[in-house]
C-alpha angles and dihedrals in degrees: 000000000000125000091252093048092050091050094046093048091053096241094121142028131210102253100180136359118188137171115245119236120244090260092049091048092050090049091051092050092046092051092056129051099184135066144143119278116203124196132172138205111195105312095337114103124204126189129180137174110248141174122230146183116227128208105200093187093057094026090228132138125218120206134185106202122191124199142140121259095256099034126128089243092055091052092053093047095049098093105041089259130206107259142190123210120196123193120179144168136194123212102160127265087018125065123186129189138174125201122195122189124190144092129302114231120196114226111215113227091241089061096052117125130195088256090056092050091051091052094047091049088060090062111095118237120215112266090220139016129215120211123177092207139005112331108263124219105284124223110208115193131177122222138185118211114203106185118219087197127026122172137154138197140201118211123190117201124213109203120206113236120242090247092061 
């Protein structure tokens, strides 16, 4: 059962919610290389699972996003949109999450540095791809995500026992 479902059904209470320190946040982001990237266009939201590289010293994310020219993803990425990246982990009874809000900035291939390449190489690539039809021409673009706001929380859950 999900955290929300447990809370709504009354089988758990939030025992403690605390902000993570900068060091704890950086450690969480370094442990994980995947998250959910959310974009919006007007009142239309769009969210996708992504992989990322994270530079704790600069507190920047590096993303390699793959789409087709006429894809929904490409249309959302067209205008250097404001974005939200969520990374989370569950280690019952403790849940941790980090939320970064800022703008994605495409890095043209001509502007790539060795440092960029090192960060992009930290981003996991899918081990497989699923295509319903012939594989279309893929558009691979590299982005840097400099969050204007980056915070993280730790929530500890106290579950009620079955005897209660």
